[in-house]
PASEBA-1860 file (N, C-alpha, C; in nm, 3 decimals):
! residues 246
1> MNPSIAKL> 0.753/2.512/-1.997/0.729/2.376/-1.947/0.630/2.381/-1.830 ~ 0.543/2.281/-1.826/0.450/2.270/-1.713/0.528/2.268/-1.582 ~ 0.488/2.349/-1.483/0.563/2.357/-1.357/0.582/2.222/-1.288 ~ 0.479/2.136/-1.293/0.490/2.006/-1.228/0.591/1.917/-1.299 ~ 0.594/1.923/-1.433/0.693/1.846/-1.509/0.833/1.896/-1.478 ~ 0.848/2.028/-1.473/0.978/2.087/-1.440/1.022/2.045/-1.299 ~ 0.926/2.041/-1.206/0.959/2.002/-1.069/1.003/1.856/-1.063 ~ 0.936/1.768/-1.139/0.975/1.628/-1.143/1.117/1.612/-1.198
9> SDIALKED> 1.149/1.693/-1.300/1.284/1.690/-1.356/1.387/1.732/-1.251 ~ 1.355/1.836/-1.176/1.446/1.883/-1.071/1.463/1.777/-0.962 ~ 1.352/1.710/-0.926/1.358/1.606/-0.823/1.447/1.491/-0.867 ~ 1.436/1.453/-0.994/1.514/1.341/-1.047/1.664/1.369/-1.042 ~ 1.701/1.496/-1.045/1.843/1.533/-1.045/1.899/1.553/-0.905 ~ 1.813/1.550/-0.804/1.859/1.572/-0.667/1.940/1.452/-0.616 ~ 2.036/1.480/-0.530/2.115/1.372/-0.472/2.032/1.289/-0.374 ~ 1.950/1.358/-0.293/1.861/1.292/-0.199/1.717/1.334/-0.227
17> RLIIGLMS> 1.625/1.242/-0.209/1.484/1.273/-0.230/1.404/1.228/-0.108 ~ 1.315/1.314/-0.062/1.225/1.280/0.048/1.091/1.238/-0.010 ~ 1.051/1.116/0.018/0.929/1.060/-0.040/0.840/1.006/0.072 ~ 0.714/1.044/0.067/0.615/0.985/0.157/0.554/0.863/0.089 ~ 0.562/0.750/0.156/0.499/0.628/0.106/0.374/0.599/0.187 ~ 0.266/0.566/0.117/0.139/0.533/0.182/0.102/0.388/0.156 ~ 0.046/0.323/0.255/-0.006/0.189/0.238/-0.131/0.170/0.322 ~ -0.238/0.130/0.257/-0.361/0.096/0.327/-0.401/-0.043/0.282
25> GTSLDGLD> -0.384/-0.141/0.369/-0.406/-0.279/0.331/-0.550/-0.324/0.341 ~ -0.573/-0.450/0.305/-0.707/-0.507/0.306/-0.756/-0.535/0.448 ~ -0.669/-0.523/0.548/-0.714/-0.539/0.686/-0.790/-0.416/0.736 ~ -0.777/-0.303/0.664/-0.854/-0.181/0.691/-0.830/-0.124/0.831 ~ -0.709/-0.144/0.885/-0.684/-0.092/1.019/-0.646/0.055/1.019 ~ -0.584/0.101/0.912/-0.544/0.240/0.907/-0.452/0.267/0.790 ~ -0.397/0.388/0.785/-0.307/0.429/0.678/-0.165/0.436/0.731 ~ -0.077/0.352/0.675/0.065/0.359/0.708/0.128/0.475/0.633
33> IAICKFNG> 0.197/0.563/0.705/0.263/0.678/0.644/0.410/0.672/0.680 ~ 0.497/0.666/0.579/0.641/0.661/0.603/0.708/0.773/0.524 ~ 0.801/0.843/0.587/0.886/0.937/0.516/1.023/0.871/0.501 ~ 1.066/0.856/0.377/1.194/0.791/0.349/1.285/0.884/0.269 ~ 1.413/0.877/0.301/1.512/0.951/0.222/1.578/0.852/0.126 ~ 1.568/0.881/-0.004/1.626/0.796/-0.106/1.750/0.862/-0.165 ~ 1.850/0.780/-0.187/1.972/0.825/-0.253/2.009/0.724/-0.360 ~ 2.047/0.772/-0.480/2.085/0.682/-0.587/1.966/0.622/-0.658
41> NGNNTKLE> 1.992/0.523/-0.743/1.885/0.456/-0.817/1.931/0.317/-0.857 ~ 1.834/0.235/-0.903/1.866/0.099/-0.944/1.934/0.021/-0.833 ~ 2.036/-0.058/-0.868/2.106/-0.139/-0.769/2.185/-0.057/-0.668 ~ 2.199/0.072/-0.696/2.271/0.161/-0.604/2.178/0.239/-0.512 ~ 2.051/0.199/-0.509/1.954/0.270/-0.425/1.983/0.251/-0.277 ~ 1.982/0.360/-0.204/1.995/0.358/-0.059/1.871/0.423/0.001 ~ 1.818/0.363/0.108/1.695/0.412/0.170/1.716/0.428/0.319 ~ 1.666/0.540/0.371/1.667/0.563/0.515/1.527/0.601/0.560
49> LLKFETMD> 1.472/0.524/0.654/1.340/0.554/0.709/1.355/0.663/0.813 ~ 1.289/0.777/0.790/1.299/0.891/0.880/1.184/0.897/0.979 ~ 1.063/0.873/0.930/0.943/0.880/1.014/0.846/0.771/0.971 ~ 0.772/0.719/1.069/0.668/0.620/1.036/0.559/0.625/1.141 ~ 0.436/0.614/1.094/0.323/0.603/1.186/0.203/0.545/1.113 ~ 0.124/0.466/1.183/-0.004/0.420/1.130/-0.113/0.510/1.186 ~ -0.183/0.578/1.097/-0.291/0.667/1.137/-0.421/0.587/1.130 ~ -0.485/0.568/1.243/-0.603/0.481/1.251/-0.719/0.534/1.167
57> YTREFRVW> -0.790/0.439/1.104/-0.916/0.472/1.039/-1.026/0.480/1.145 ~ -1.124/0.564/1.122/-1.241/0.566/1.210/-1.332/0.450/1.172 ~ -1.416/0.412/1.264/-1.512/0.304/1.237/-1.605/0.344/1.122 ~ -1.646/0.472/1.118/-1.733/0.520/1.011/-1.667/0.504/0.875 ~ -1.538/0.534/0.867/-1.465/0.521/0.741/-1.458/0.376/0.696 ~ -1.433/0.284/0.791/-1.429/0.141/0.757/-1.564/0.094/0.704 ~ -1.672/0.143/0.764/-1.806/0.106/0.720/-1.827/0.147/0.574 ~ -1.782/0.268/0.539/-1.795/0.313/0.400/-1.720/0.222/0.304
65> IRKVFAKK> -1.598/0.187/0.338/-1.517/0.103/0.249/-1.580/-0.035/0.234 ~ -1.634/-0.089/0.344/-1.692/-0.223/0.339/-1.819/-0.229/0.256 ~ -1.875/-0.115/0.223/-1.992/-0.113/0.134/-1.957/-0.164/-0.006 ~ -1.829/-0.150/-0.044/-1.787/-0.193/-0.178/-1.675/-0.296/-0.174 ~ -1.617/-0.319/-0.056/-1.498/-0.404/-0.046/-1.529/-0.550/-0.078 ~ -1.462/-0.602/-0.184/-1.471/-0.743/-0.222/-1.613/-0.791/-0.247 ~ -1.701/-0.699/-0.292/-1.840/-0.736/-0.320/-1.867/-0.727/-0.470 ~ -1.940/-0.827/-0.522/-1.973/-0.826/-0.665/-2.093/-0.738/-0.697
73> TIDQQTLC> -2.178/-0.717/-0.599/-2.295/-0.630/-0.619/-2.281/-0.508/-0.530 ~ -2.268/-0.391/-0.592/-2.246/-0.267/-0.516/-2.327/-0.154/-0.578 ~ -2.334/-0.043/-0.506/-2.396/0.079/-0.557/-2.288/0.161/-0.630 ~ -2.310/0.187/-0.758/-2.209/0.255/-0.838/-2.181/0.397/-0.789 ~ -2.282/0.464/-0.739/-2.261/0.600/-0.689/-2.170/0.599/-0.566 ~ -2.188/0.498/-0.481/-2.101/0.485/-0.365/-1.957/0.461/-0.408 ~ -1.939/0.369/-0.504/-1.806/0.340/-0.555/-1.740/0.465/-0.612 ~ -1.814/0.539/-0.690/-1.763/0.660/-0.754/-1.727/0.766/-0.649
81> GLNPYIAE> -1.813/0.784/-0.550/-1.789/0.886/-0.449/-1.675/0.852/-0.355 ~ -1.652/0.722/-0.333/-1.545/0.682/-0.243/-1.407/0.714/-0.299 ~ -1.395/0.723/-0.431/-1.263/0.751/-0.489/-1.207/0.885/-0.441 ~ -1.281/0.996/-0.452/-1.230/1.121/-0.396/-1.238/1.127/-0.244 ~ -1.338/1.059/-0.184/-1.353/1.063/-0.039/-1.234/0.999/0.031 ~ -1.190/0.883/-0.016/-1.074/0.817/0.041/-0.949/0.903/0.025 ~ -0.937/0.967/-0.092/-0.823/1.057/-0.116/-0.825/1.174/-0.017 ~ -0.943/1.225/0.011/-0.956/1.336/0.105/-0.915/1.293/0.246
89> IHSNLILK> -0.961/1.175/0.288/-0.925/1.124/0.420/-0.774/1.100/0.429 ~ -0.718/1.038/0.325/-0.574/1.012/0.325/-0.495/1.142/0.329 ~ -0.540/1.242/0.255/-0.473/1.372/0.255/-0.474/1.434/0.393 ~ -0.588/1.428/0.460/-0.599/1.483/0.595/-0.503/1.412/0.691 ~ -0.491/1.281/0.676/-0.402/1.205/0.764/-0.255/1.238/0.736 ~ -0.221/1.258/0.609/-0.084/1.299/0.573/-0.050/1.433/0.637 ~ -0.139/1.530/0.620/-0.114/1.664/0.674/-0.108/1.660/0.827 ~ -0.190/1.575/0.888/-0.188/1.561/1.034/-0.055/1.505/1.081
97> ALKKWKIK> -0.004/1.404/1.007/0.124/1.343/1.043/0.239/1.443/1.025 ~ 0.237/1.517/0.915/0.342/1.616/0.891/0.343/1.724/0.999 ~ 0.225/1.766/1.040/0.215/1.866/1.147/0.272/1.811/1.277 ~ 0.241/1.685/1.307/0.293/1.622/1.428/0.445/1.614/1.425 ~ 0.499/1.584/1.307/0.644/1.571/1.292/0.714/1.706/1.269 ~ 0.635/1.813/1.261/0.686/1.949/1.238/0.766/1.957/1.108 ~ 0.708/1.895/1.003/0.768/1.897/0.870/0.672/1.969/0.774 ~ 0.720/2.070/0.706/0.636/2.143/0.613/0.616/2.062/0.485
105> PEKIDVIA> 0.494/2.063/0.427/0.466/1.986/0.305/0.564/2.015/0.191 ~ 0.609/2.140/0.181/0.699/2.174/0.070/0.837/2.109/0.082 ~ 0.867/2.048/0.198/0.994/1.977/0.215/0.989/1.837/0.151 ~ 0.868/1.789/0.124/0.849/1.656/0.067/0.853/1.665/-0.086 ~ 0.929/1.576/-0.149/0.940/1.579/-0.295/0.817/1.519/-0.362 ~ 0.778/1.399/-0.323/0.659/1.335/-0.382/0.592/1.246/-0.279 ~ 0.465/1.217/-0.304/0.390/1.116/-0.230/0.372/0.995/-0.322 ~ 0.399/0.877/-0.270/0.372/0.754/-0.344/0.251/0.687/-0.279
113> SHGQTVFH> 0.138/0.691/-0.349/0.012/0.645/-0.290/-0.035/0.516/-0.355 ~ -0.048/0.413/-0.274/-0.096/0.283/-0.322/-0.247/0.283/-0.346 ~ -0.320/0.356/-0.262/-0.466/0.353/-0.271/-0.523/0.241/-0.186 ~ -0.655/0.239/-0.175/-0.724/0.136/-0.097/-0.783/0.031/-0.189 ~ -0.730/-0.090/-0.182/-0.784/-0.199/-0.265/-0.927/-0.231/-0.222 ~ -1.018/-0.237/-0.320/-1.156/-0.276/-0.290/-1.197/-0.402/-0.367 ~ -1.120/-0.436/-0.472/-1.150/-0.561/-0.544/-1.025/-0.605/-0.619 ~ -0.997/-0.735/-0.614/-0.879/-0.790/-0.682/-0.923/-0.912/-0.761
121> APQSLTGD> -0.902/-0.910/-0.892/-0.958/-1.016/-0.976/-0.861/-1.061/-1.086 ~ -0.747/-1.120/-1.050/-0.662/-1.181/-1.153/-0.727/-1.309/-1.204 ~ -0.697/-1.347/-1.325/-0.756/-1.468/-1.383/-0.724/-1.591/-1.300 ~ -0.604/-1.595/-1.240/-0.565/-1.711/-1.161/-0.655/-1.729/-1.039 ~ -0.717/-1.620/-0.994/-0.806/-1.626/-0.878/-0.951/-1.650/-0.920 ~ -0.995/-1.581/-1.025/-1.135/-1.590/-1.066/-1.163/-1.710/-1.156 ~ -1.060/-1.757/-1.229/-1.080/-1.864/-1.326/-1.153/-1.818/-1.450 ~ -1.180/-1.689/-1.462/-1.254/-1.631/-1.575/-1.157/-1.575/-1.677
129> RSLPNSTL> -1.153/-1.635/-1.796/-1.061/-1.592/-1.901/-1.126/-1.494/-1.998 ~ -1.251/-1.458/-1.974/-1.321/-1.367/-2.065/-1.274/-1.222/-2.049 ~ -1.217/-1.191/-1.932/-1.166/-1.057/-1.906/-1.022/-1.066/-1.857 ~ -0.941/-0.963/-1.883/-0.801/-0.967/-1.841/-0.786/-0.955/-1.690 ~ -0.663/-0.977/-1.641/-0.634/-0.954/-1.499/-0.677/-0.813/-1.461 ~ -0.736/-0.799/-1.342/-0.782/-0.666/-1.302/-0.774/-0.652/-1.150 ~ -0.768/-0.527/-1.109/-0.769/-0.493/-0.966/-0.813/-0.348/-0.955 ~ -0.872/-0.311/-0.842/-0.924/-0.175/-0.828/-0.885/-0.116/-0.693
137> QLGDGDHI> -0.818/-0.001/-0.698/-0.783/0.074/-0.578/-0.848/0.212/-0.585 ~ -0.901/0.257/-0.473/-0.964/0.388/-0.465/-0.878/0.484/-0.383 ~ -0.894/0.614/-0.409/-0.815/0.717/-0.342/-0.738/0.794/-0.448 ~ -0.808/0.880/-0.521/-0.754/0.946/-0.640/-0.628/1.029/-0.610 ~ -0.522/1.001/-0.686/-0.395/1.069/-0.666/-0.400/1.218/-0.695 ~ -0.484/1.260/-0.790/-0.496/1.403/-0.821/-0.554/1.481/-0.703 ~ -0.652/1.422/-0.637/-0.710/1.487/-0.519/-0.606/1.500/-0.407 ~ -0.525/1.394/-0.389/-0.421/1.399/-0.286/-0.320/1.509/-0.318
145> AVKTGIIC> -0.281/1.519/-0.445/-0.183/1.621/-0.486/-0.235/1.762/-0.463 ~ -0.361/1.785/-0.497/-0.418/1.919/-0.483/-0.435/1.955/-0.335 ~ -0.485/1.861/-0.256/-0.514/1.891/-0.115/-0.387/1.909/-0.031 ~ -0.282/1.831/-0.063/-0.158/1.840/0.015/-0.059/1.938/-0.045 ~ -0.073/1.969/-0.174/0.024/2.055/-0.242/0.152/1.981/-0.278 ~ 0.149/1.846/-0.275/0.266/1.763/-0.303/0.236/1.675/-0.424 ~ 0.330/1.665/-0.518/0.312/1.576/-0.633/0.283/1.434/-0.583 ~ 0.183/1.369/-0.644/0.143/1.235/-0.601/0.158/1.135/-0.715
153> LSDFRQKH> 0.232/1.029/-0.690/0.246/0.918/-0.784/0.154/0.806/-0.737 ~ 0.076/0.749/-0.829/-0.024/0.650/-0.787/-0.048/0.547/-0.898 ~ -0.152/0.465/-0.878/-0.191/0.361/-0.974/-0.080/0.260/-1.002 ~ -0.007/0.223/-0.899/0.104/0.129/-0.918/0.056/-0.008/-0.964 ~ -0.056/-0.055/-0.912/-0.103/-0.188/-0.951/-0.150/-0.189/-1.096 ~ -0.207/-0.078/-1.142/-0.248/-0.072/-1.283/-0.127/-0.081/-1.375 ~ -0.016/-0.021/-1.335/0.107/-0.030/-1.414/0.158/-0.173/-1.418 ~ 0.145/-0.243/-1.306/0.187/-0.383/-1.298/0.102/-0.470/-1.390
161> LAAGGEGA> -0.029/-0.445/-1.390/-0.120/-0.517/-1.480/-0.086/-0.490/-1.625 ~ -0.063/-0.363/-1.658/-0.035/-0.325/-1.797/0.093/-0.391/-1.848 ~ 0.187/-0.418/-1.756/0.314/-0.480/-1.793/0.305/-0.632/-1.797 ~ 0.185/-0.688/-1.771/0.165/-0.832/-1.781/0.156/-0.904/-1.649 ~ 0.158/-0.830/-1.537/0.148/-0.894/-1.406/0.004/-0.908/-1.360 ~ -0.014/-0.947/-1.235/-0.147/-0.965/-1.177/-0.186/-0.852/-1.083 ~ -0.096/-0.755/-1.064/-0.126/-0.644/-0.974/-0.087/-0.670/-0.830 ~ -0.044/-0.792/-0.798/-0.003/-0.826/-0.661/0.074/-0.958/-0.666
169> PLAAYGDY> 0.168/-0.978/-0.571/0.224/-0.879/-0.479/0.303/-0.773/-0.557 ~ 0.324/-0.660/-0.493/0.379/-0.545/-0.565/0.516/-0.502/-0.515 ~ 0.562/-0.556/-0.405/0.684/-0.504/-0.343/0.812/-0.575/-0.384 ~ 0.803/-0.666/-0.482/0.918/-0.750/-0.514/1.040/-0.669/-0.559 ~ 1.020/-0.564/-0.638/1.132/-0.486/-0.688/1.204/-0.416/-0.574 ~ 1.126/-0.354/-0.485/1.186/-0.289/-0.369/1.256/-0.389/-0.279 ~ 1.194/-0.506/-0.258/1.256/-0.610/-0.178/1.391/-0.651/-0.238 ~ 1.393/-0.665/-0.370/1.516/-0.706/-0.440/1.627/-0.603/-0.419
177> LLFSSENE> 1.594/-0.476/-0.434/1.695/-0.371/-0.421/1.747/-0.357/-0.278 ~ 1.659/-0.374/-0.181/1.694/-0.343/-0.043/1.743/-0.462/0.039 ~ 1.700/-0.583/0.003/1.727/-0.697/0.092/1.803/-0.813/0.028 ~ 1.844/-0.800/-0.099/1.920/-0.908/-0.162/2.054/-0.926/-0.090 ~ 2.103/-1.050/-0.087/2.226/-1.082/-0.017/2.322/-1.156/-0.110 ~ 2.451/-1.132/-0.091/2.553/-1.205/-0.168/2.582/-1.341/-0.104 ~ 2.531/-1.363/0.016/2.569/-1.482/0.091/2.459/-1.587/0.108 ~ 2.332/-1.548/0.090/2.225/-1.642/0.121/2.098/-1.611/0.044
185> NRILLNIG> 2.017/-1.716/0.025/1.882/-1.697/-0.026/1.795/-1.643/0.087 ~ 1.697/-1.559/0.053/1.611/-1.502/0.157/1.465/-1.507/0.115 ~ 1.377/-1.521/0.212/1.233/-1.511/0.192/1.180/-1.403/0.284 ~ 1.107/-1.308/0.229/1.044/-1.203/0.307/0.895/-1.232/0.313 ~ 0.844/-1.256/0.434/0.704/-1.291/0.454/0.627/-1.170/0.506 ~ 0.518/-1.137/0.441/0.431/-1.028/0.484/0.293/-1.083/0.515 ~ 0.249/-1.065/0.640/0.114/-1.108/0.676/0.032/-0.982/0.703 ~ -0.032/-0.934/0.599/-0.123/-0.821/0.610/-0.265/-0.872/0.603
193> GISNFTFL> -0.353/-0.797/0.537/-0.488/-0.848/0.514/-0.482/-0.977/0.435 ~ -0.394/-0.976/0.333/-0.360/-1.095/0.255/-0.213/-1.123/0.278 ~ -0.175/-1.250/0.295/-0.035/-1.283/0.318/0.035/-1.311/0.185 ~ 0.162/-1.273/0.178/0.242/-1.298/0.058/0.389/-1.307/0.095 ~ 0.470/-1.359/0.003/0.614/-1.361/0.029/0.691/-1.328/-0.097 ~ 0.814/-1.281/-0.077/0.908/-1.258/-0.187/1.027/-1.349/-0.166 ~ 1.065/-1.424/-0.270/1.184/-1.508/-0.266/1.299/-1.433/-0.334 ~ 1.409/-1.416/-0.262/1.527/-1.346/-0.314/1.644/-1.443/-0.318
201> PKIGSESK> 1.681/-1.492/-0.436/1.796/-1.582/-0.443/1.926/-1.506/-0.416 ~ 2.026/-1.578/-0.374/2.157/-1.518/-0.352/2.206/-1.451/-0.479 ~ 2.264/-1.333/-0.465/2.314/-1.259/-0.581/2.414/-1.345/-0.657 ~ 2.395/-1.357/-0.788/2.480/-1.441/-0.870/2.421/-1.579/-0.895 ~ 2.313/-1.611/-0.824/2.247/-1.741/-0.841/2.174/-1.746/-0.975 ~ 2.155/-1.866/-1.028/2.079/-1.883/-1.152/1.928/-1.878/-1.126 ~ 1.889/-1.888/-1.000/1.747/-1.878/-0.966/1.699/-1.735/-0.984 ~ 1.568/-1.719/-1.001/1.510/-1.587/-1.020/1.426/-1.548/-0.899
209> AYATDLGP> 1.428/-1.419/-0.870/1.343/-1.366/-0.764/1.197/-1.371/-0.809 ~ 1.107/-1.398/-0.717/0.965/-1.393/-0.749/0.885/-1.368/-0.622 ~ 0.761/-1.326/-0.641/0.671/-1.301/-0.528/0.535/-1.358/-0.561 ~ 0.463/-1.399/-0.457/0.329/-1.455/-0.479/0.243/-1.436/-0.353 ~ 0.114/-1.422/-0.375/0.020/-1.424/-0.264/0.006/-1.566/-0.212 ~ -0.021/-1.579/-0.083/-0.037/-1.710/-0.020/-0.182/-1.740/0.016 ~ -0.255/-1.637/0.055/-0.393/-1.655/0.097/-0.429/-1.552/0.202 ~ -0.544/-1.566/0.265/-0.589/-1.468/0.365/-0.492/-1.457/0.481
217> GNTMMNQY> -0.478/-1.335/0.532/-0.397/-1.312/0.651/-0.486/-1.256/0.760 ~ -0.468/-1.128/0.792/-0.546/-1.066/0.899/-0.693/-1.046/0.864 ~ -0.726/-1.051/0.735/-0.864/-1.025/0.695/-0.962/-1.120/0.764 ~ -0.933/-1.250/0.760/-1.023/-1.348/0.821/-1.028/-1.332/0.973 ~ -0.912/-1.304/1.033/-0.907/-1.284/1.178/-0.992/-1.164/1.219 ~ -0.981/-1.056/1.142/-1.058/-0.936/1.175/-1.208/-0.958/1.157 ~ -1.245/-1.033/1.052/-1.386/-1.064/1.031/-1.441/-1.149/1.145 ~ -1.359/-1.241/1.194/-1.400/-1.324/1.308/-1.424/-1.238/1.432
225> MEKHFGLE> -1.333/-1.142/1.455/-1.346/-1.055/1.571/-1.472/-0.969/1.561 ~ -1.501/-0.921/1.441/-1.620/-0.838/1.418/-1.748/-0.919/1.445 ~ -1.750/-1.042/1.395/-1.871/-1.125/1.406/-1.895/-1.172/1.549 ~ -1.790/-1.216/1.619/-1.809/-1.282/1.747/-1.786/-1.191/1.868 ~ -1.713/-1.081/1.849/-1.682/-0.994/1.963/-1.720/-0.849/1.940 ~ -1.767/-0.817/1.819/-1.805/-0.679/1.789/-1.687/-0.584/1.788 ~ -1.567/-0.638/1.763/-1.445/-0.557/1.760/-1.386/-0.554/1.620 ~ -1.316/-0.445/1.587/-1.254/-0.433/1.456/-1.138/-0.531/1.439
233> MDEDAAVA> -1.067/-0.557/1.548/-0.950/-0.645/1.544/-0.917/-0.688/1.686 ~ -0.831/-0.788/1.698/-0.783/-0.830/1.830/-0.657/-0.751/1.861 ~ -0.676/-0.626/1.904/-0.562/-0.536/1.925/-0.471/-0.588/2.036 ~ -0.341/-0.595/2.002/-0.240/-0.646/2.096/-0.271/-0.787/2.144 ~ -0.351/-0.862/2.066/-0.386/-1.002/2.098/-0.454/-1.013/2.235 ~ -0.530/-0.910/2.273/-0.592/-0.908/2.406/-0.689/-1.024/2.425 ~ -0.774/-1.052/2.326/-0.871/-1.161/2.336/-0.800/-1.296/2.335 ~ -0.702/-1.310/2.246/-0.629/-1.436/2.237/-0.558/-1.468/2.368
241> KKRKGQ> -0.502/-1.367/2.433/-0.429/-1.389/2.559/-0.524/-1.435/2.670 ~ -0.646/-1.382/2.670/-0.743/-1.420/2.771/-0.783/-1.566/2.759 ~ -0.778/-1.618/2.637/-0.825/-1.755/2.613/-0.709/-1.852/2.593 ~ -0.591/-1.810/2.628/-0.474/-1.897/2.616/-0.493/-2.021/2.704 ~ -0.477/-2.136/2.643/-0.488/-2.260/2.717/-0.628/-2.315/2.729 ~ -0.727/-2.239/2.680/-0.866/-2.288/2.689/-0.897/-2.382/2.574
END
C-alpha cells in the first residue's frame, strides 16, 4: 500500500488527531494558522484549539497576489507561478510557527489548507449561465505537503462546487457541529474580506441550517486605506480613532 494512504488509514483510526488549519482571506492581511485537537466524528466531534497565530504577509507578497486578485484580465504566467509560490510562502510560515511553538512537524497528522482565493464567480454573482459556478484558490497542496513533510488536504471549495454548491460560504458544516444548541436559534457572523453568516436553528427544529455571503467586509475598508493613506489596513483602528467625532 502507498505509505501516504496507509498513514491516512492510521490517522482515521486514532482517538485524537492533531490538525493544522490554514485560512488566508480576501483581506490579504496574513495566514491564520491553528493547531486543533479533534476527537470523534460527525455529531460527536469534539475540538480543542491548542495554538493559533496570524502570520503577517509581507507587502511584496500582497503585491504579487493583487496582480491576479479579482481581475478579469491577468498574465497567465503570473497566475501559474503564483500557485506554487503561495504554497511555498504558506509552508515557510507553517514551519516558522511550529518552530516557535516547539512542535515537530511529525507530530501533526494533517494540514487542512484553504488556499488563497483570487477569483470567485458563482452564477448568482456573475449572472452568466453559460459557465457553471466557479472559484479559484492558489497555493498548491502537493507543494505544501512536500515542503513541510505533512499530508495536506486542500481544494475544499472545489469539492463544494462539485457537490452543487457555490464554493462559499464554506464553514457551515463545522459551525453546525460545533455551535448548534438545543435551546436556541443562533447566527454566526463572520466579517472577513467578505462578510457572511451561518444560521443554526435549534436542534430538533423543522428549520434548516444555511449559510450565505452578505457582501464586502474588510476588503473595501482596506482598499480605502491603501488609496487615501497608503496603508495596508487600519491596524487597531488607529486612523478611525484619530478622526472620532470629526
